N, C-alpha and C positions, 0 to 999 in steps of 0.2 A: 410618673411619679419616680423621683430619684432617691434610691435608699442605698446608704453602706452600713457595712457591718464591720466589726475589728479586723476580720479575716477577708475583706474583700468590698467590692462595690457592685450596686444593683441600681438599674434604673428601669421606669415601667412607664412605657407611655399609655396614659390612661384614657385617651380619647380616640376615635379614629377617624382620621381624615377621611373626608368623603361619605361619613354616615350622616353628617348633618345633625344640626341640634334636635334633639328629641324631648319631648315631656318626660319627666322621671316617672318610675312606675313607683307609687308611694306604699307598696307593699312587701318592699323586699329590702331586704338590709345591703346597703352598700359596702366596700372594703374599704370607703373611705369616709365614713362617717354613718348618720342616722338614715331614715328610709328615703330621703330626698333624693338620693344617689349624688349628690354634690356638696355632702359635708365636709367639716374640717378633717382632714387626715388625722388615724389614729395610731398614735405611736406604741409600739409594742417593744418593751426595754429587753426582752428576749432577743429580739431579733436585731438588736442595736441599729435601729434605721435612724438614720442623719441627714439622707438628701434625696427630696421627692422631687421629681418634675411632672406636671400633669399638663398633657396639650389640650387646652380647652378649645381653642378656635386657630384655624390657618387665616394666612392672609385672603386665600381664596374664598374662604368660607365669608369672609366679611365683603366681599366684592360680588361674588356670585350667587349669595343664597338670596332668597327672599326676605323681603324687609321684615316680614312677621316672623320667620325663623330667627333672623340675626337679632331682631330685638327683644325677644324671648330669651335667648342665650345670654343677651348682655345684663338682662334682668335677672337671671341666674347667678352670674358672676358677680354682679354688684351686692346681692344680698349674701352671698359666699364671703366676700371680702369683709363685708362690714359686720353682718352678724356673726360670724364664727372665727375667720383667722383674724380679724383687728380687735376681739374682744378681749377684755381685761383677763389677765393670766394665759394668754396665749402661748401654747407651747411650740410654735413654729415661727421662725422668722421668714417672713415673706418676700419674695423677689419676683420680678416681672421680666420677662424675656417676649420681645416682638415689637411690632410697630404701633405703640400706645398711641400716636399722633392719628390712626386710623379708627380709633375708638372713639364712641359718643362720649362726650364730654363729662357725663355722670359717672360713667364706666372708669374712665381714666382717674377721676377724682377718686374713687373708691378704691382702687388699686394702689394710687401714691398714698392714701392714707392707711391703708393696711400694710405698705412697706416702711413708713414712718414709724407706725404704732409697735412694730413689733422688731424693729433696728436693734433694740437692745435685750432680745429677747435670751435668757441665762442657758437654756435648755441645750444649744447647740445642734439642735434641728432646723434644717431648711427646706422649705418647699417654694419650687418655683413655678409659677404659673405662666405656661406657653401661650399666648394671645395674641393674634394678629402677627402669628409667627410663621417663617418658613427656613428651613433649613439651608436652602441654596442663598436665601438672602443673607442670613446671618454669617455666612462665609464670603460674599461678597463684601458685606459690611465691613467686616473682619480685615479684609486686604486692602479696602479702600483706608482704614484708619492707619493701618501699618504703612502704606505708602506716604500717607500725608505725613505721618509722624517721622520716617526716613527722610523726605525730604525738606521737612522743616530742619532737620539735622544738617543738612548740606550733603546728603549722599544722592547719587546719581542713581536713575533708573538700571544702569548697568552692574552697580555696585550693589544695588539691592538683590539684582536676579543673582549674582554670584554668591552672596553669603546667606540668602533666604532658607530657612529651616521649617521644618514641621513646628517645632516648639514656637518659633516666631508666629506662625499662624495663628497655633491655637492660645496663644496669650493674648491675641486679640477678637475673641470670642466673646460672645454676649455674657458669658459666666465663666471666667478661665480658673475662677479660685475653686470651683466646684470638680469632685473627679468626675472621671469617665463612666459610664454606664457599663454594669456588666450584663443586663439583662434589659431588652425592651419587650412590653406585653402590649399587643395591638387587639382590640376589642373589635367585634364586629364580624369576624370572621375574616375579615381582609388579609390576604398575606402579603404584605408590603411593608416598607419603611413611612410611607405616604409625607415625605419631606421633613422628616422629623430627625433633629439632631444628625445629620449626615457625617458631620466630621467627627462627632464624639461616639459613635454608635461602630467604628470600624473594627473593634474586636468584641463586640456586645453579642451575647445570646438572644435570639429571639424566640418569641413565644406568642401565639396565636391565639385568641380565645371568642368563642362564636357568639358571647353575650355581648349586647350593645353595653355602652358606658355606663348609662344611666342604672342598668340592671346589674351592673359587675359586683357579685358578690364575694363577701368576705373569705368564702369556699374557693371561689375562681382565683383570687389572689395567692392563697396559700397553696393552691395546686401548682400554680406559676413558680412559687417560691421551692417546691418540693422538685419540679422539674428541673429547676436550676441548679439546685444543690445537687444532682446525679449528673452533671455535665460540668466536667473541667474545663476551668477559663485558659485558653492558651493564646501565644500572640505569635 
């Protein structure tokens, strides 16, 4: 999830690549909502949270996981998008990052509806659902778009190579208008980036939590924030 305070930026990876879809534990409170573990992100005015990105599902999950696991996760995503994120009075503008064309038609429709229904959300809060997402692929897609843009304008490959900058690449990623993360939280105890926001996380702090995502509680979230608050963000 991607969060921004007035004094800085914060991003949390809310799902662990490699843990696979798991059924929620209905007896515990999630940091992002009710006991389903997949609820609408809860905004805390005192934290000034404005940007949230949740890694729901990687490209590899869609292609390599058992059909039953994928179907269950897609059902959870559809219900989240329809029943919570797109409901009247929604407090978060929904964005989607990833290969939507790889998703089941019903899931793609639910996500598109949520994005359209919240387009004019007045709160200034943004939640990005990374689904069918891969950090390497995002960089490849961005570079491809940049090269096509420059070629269309008449630039040669040599000219592009001579003038290419970090900002040029960043401007062609999936959500260039969103702030870079200050913190990435990885659940399930795995200590890795899991192909999540590889470009944007260059200067992010990392926090690893043993809890699996469906049982990631508010106390786990707040503990990560305290840890982040005690560490200076440097470049």
